[in-house]
C-alpha positions as CSV (number, residue, x, y, z in Angstrom):
1,X,125.0,-53.3,-12.8
2,X,121.9,-55.1,-12.7
3,X,120.5,-52.5,-10.6
4,X,121.7,-49.7,-12.9
5,X,120.1,-51.6,-15.8
6,X,116.8,-51.9,-13.9
7,X,117.0,-48.2,-13.0
8,X,117.6,-47.4,-16.6
9,X,114.6,-49.5,-17.7
10,X,112.5,-48.0,-15.0
11,X,113.6,-44.5,-16.1
12,X,112.6,-45.3,-19.7
13,X,109.3,-46.7,-18.6
14,X,108.7,-43.6,-16.5
15,X,109.4,-41.4,-19.5
16,X,107.1,-43.5,-21.6
17,X,104.4,-43.3,-19.0
18,X,104.9,-39.6,-18.5
19,X,104.7,-39.2,-22.3
20,X,101.5,-41.2,-22.4
21,X,100.1,-39.1,-19.5
22,X,100.9,-35.9,-21.4
23,X,99.3,-37.3,-24.6
24,X,96.2,-38.4,-22.6
25,X,96.1,-34.9,-20.9
26,X,96.2,-33.3,-24.3
27,X,93.5,-35.7,-25.5
28,X,91.4,-35.0,-22.4
29,X,91.8,-31.2,-22.9
30,X,90.6,-31.6,-26.5
31,X,87.6,-33.7,-25.4
32,X,86.8,-31.1,-22.6
33,X,86.9,-28.3,-25.3
34,X,84.7,-30.4,-27.6
35,X,82.2,-31.0,-24.7
36,X,82.3,-27.3,-23.9
37,X,81.5,-26.4,-27.5
38,X,78.8,-29.0,-27.6
39,X,77.2,-27.6,-24.5
40,X,77.3,-24.1,-26.1
41,X,75.6,-25.4,-29.2
42,X,73.2,-27.3,-26.9
43,X,72.1,-24.0,-25.3
44,X,71.9,-22.2,-28.6
45,X,70.0,-24.9,-30.6
46,X,66.7,-24.6,-28.7
47,X,66.7,-20.8,-29.3
48,X,67.5,-21.3,-33.0
49,X,64.9,-24.1,-33.3
50,X,62.3,-21.8,-31.7
51,X,63.3,-19.0,-34.0
52,X,63.1,-21.2,-37.1
53,X,59.7,-22.7,-36.0
54,X,58.4,-19.1,-35.6
55,X,59.8,-18.2,-39.0
56,X,58.3,-21.3,-40.6
57,X,54.9,-20.5,-39.0
58,X,55.1,-17.0,-40.3
59,X,56.0,-18.2,-43.8
60,X,53.2,-20.7,-43.7
61,X,50.7,-18.0,-42.6
62,X,51.9,-15.8,-45.5
63,X,51.6,-18.7,-47.9
64,X,48.1,-19.4,-46.7
65,X,47.2,-15.7,-47.2
66,X,48.6,-15.8,-50.7
67,X,46.7,-19.0,-51.5
68,X,43.5,-17.4,-50.2
69,X,44.1,-14.2,-52.2
70,X,44.9,-16.3,-55.3
71,X,41.7,-18.3,-54.8
72,X,39.7,-15.1,-54.4
73,X,41.3,-13.5,-57.4
74,X,40.7,-16.6,-59.4
75,X,37.1,-16.6,-58.3
76,X,36.8,-13.0,-59.4
77,X,38.4,-13.7,-62.7
78,X,36.1,-16.6,-63.3
79,X,33.1,-14.5,-62.5
80,X,34.3,-11.7,-64.7
81,X,35.0,-14.2,-67.5
82,X,31.4,-15.5,-67.2
83,X,30.1,-12.0,-67.3
84,X,32.2,-11.2,-70.3
85,X,31.1,-14.4,-72.0
86,X,27.5,-13.4,-71.3
87,X,28.2,-9.9,-72.7
88,X,29.8,-11.4,-75.8
89,X,26.9,-13.7,-76.3
90,X,24.5,-10.8,-75.9
91,X,26.5,-8.8,-78.5
92,X,26.4,-11.7,-80.9
93,X,22.7,-12.4,-80.4
94,X,21.2,-9.0,-80.0
95,X,23.6,-6.7,-81.9
96,X,25.0,-9.2,-84.4
97,X,28.6,-8.3,-83.4
98,X,31.5,-10.7,-82.9
99,X,35.1,-9.9,-82.1
100,X,38.0,-12.1,-83.3
101,X,41.5,-11.3,-82.1
102,X,44.7,-12.2,-83.8
103,X,47.3,-11.6,-81.1
104,X,50.2,-12.4,-83.4
105,X,49.4,-9.5,-85.8
106,X,47.7,-7.3,-83.2
107,X,44.5,-7.2,-85.3
108,X,40.9,-7.1,-84.0
109,X,38.3,-8.3,-86.5
110,X,34.8,-6.9,-86.0
111,X,32.2,-9.2,-87.6
112,X,28.8,-7.7,-88.0
113,X,25.7,-9.7,-88.8
114,X,21.9,-8.9,-88.8
115,X,22.6,-5.9,-91.1
116,X,21.1,-7.0,-94.3
117,X,17.4,-7.8,-93.8
118,X,17.4,-10.0,-96.8
119,X,20.3,-12.1,-95.5
120,X,20.7,-11.5,-91.7
121,X,23.5,-14.0,-91.3
122,X,25.7,-12.3,-94.0
123,X,28.9,-11.2,-92.4
124,X,30.2,-7.6,-92.8
125,X,33.7,-7.3,-91.4
126,X,36.3,-4.7,-90.6
127,X,39.8,-5.6,-89.3
128,X,41.6,-3.0,-87.2
129,X,45.3,-3.1,-86.1
130,X,45.7,-1.5,-82.7
131,X,49.1,-0.1,-81.8
132,X,49.9,1.3,-78.4
133,X,52.3,4.2,-78.3
134,X,55.1,3.6,-75.8
135,X,54.8,5.6,-72.6
136,X,51.3,6.8,-73.3
137,X,47.8,5.4,-73.1
138,X,47.0,6.6,-76.7
139,X,46.2,4.0,-79.3
140,X,46.8,4.3,-83.0
141,X,44.3,2.5,-85.2
142,X,44.7,1.3,-88.7
143,X,42.1,-0.5,-90.8
144,X,43.7,-3.5,-92.5
145,X,40.7,-5.1,-94.1
146,X,37.1,-4.2,-94.9
147,X,34.4,-6.3,-96.5
148,X,32.3,-5.0,-98.2
149,X,34.2,-1.8,-98.8
150,X,32.8,1.3,-97.1
151,X,34.2,4.8,-96.8
152,X,35.7,4.3,-93.3
153,X,38.5,6.9,-93.5
154,X,36.7,9.8,-91.8
155,X,35.6,7.4,-89.0
156,X,39.2,6.1,-88.6
157,X,40.6,9.6,-88.4
158,X,38.0,10.5,-85.7
159,X,38.9,7.3,-83.8
160,X,42.6,8.1,-83.9
161,X,41.9,11.6,-82.5
162,X,39.3,10.7,-79.8
163,X,40.2,7.0,-79.0
164,X,36.4,6.5,-78.8
165,X,36.2,2.9,-80.0
166,X,32.5,2.3,-79.2
167,X,31.4,5.3,-81.3
168,X,33.6,4.0,-84.1
169,X,31.9,0.5,-84.0
170,X,28.4,2.1,-84.1
171,X,29.3,4.3,-87.0
172,X,30.9,1.4,-88.9
173,X,27.7,-0.6,-88.4
174,X,25.7,2.3,-89.7
175,X,27.8,2.5,-92.8
176,X,27.4,-1.2,-93.4
177,X,23.7,-0.8,-92.9
178,X,23.5,2.0,-95.5
179,X,25.3,-0.3,-98.0
180,X,23.0,-3.2,-97.3
181,X,19.8,-1.1,-97.7
182,X,21.0,0.6,-100.8
183,X,19.4,-1.2,-103.7
184,X,21.8,-2.4,-106.3
185,X,20.8,-1.6,-109.9
186,X,20.8,-4.5,-112.2
187,X,21.5,-3.9,-115.8
């Protein structure tokens, strides 16, 4: 009996050891599969890293080009702004013409000086609303203020037909000059 009991204990121990071996085999298989997957990743990672580095370098190059283009564009805008400022200053000094823009109302105010020889700084002004027609390059102009009053209607009609703004400015100045040189009769 003792022997049977020992055999039974040994059989139980054997089953327990076999179960542990099976579990260890399953664990070993899982570890081997994990190692295989890691080795696969290990072979793919350098390729992905190389690809990502190349992509990063390409993006950095494009960014550098965009920065350079932006810098060049900014330089051109600055130069153009300086030229425009000089032109505006020339208009103000030589031609006695200043432009004020009210973006909210879409109104351009033309302020003329050096018209009246007796009072060269006296301002003569005309405010024009400029409306762009959708889907066309044609502008529609409307005079919203004129001081002193001049008969600008024929000039405005011509401007709306021809869109020749420079000619309109010259003709408005001439009308202002004609009012400044017309002597006023004092009673």
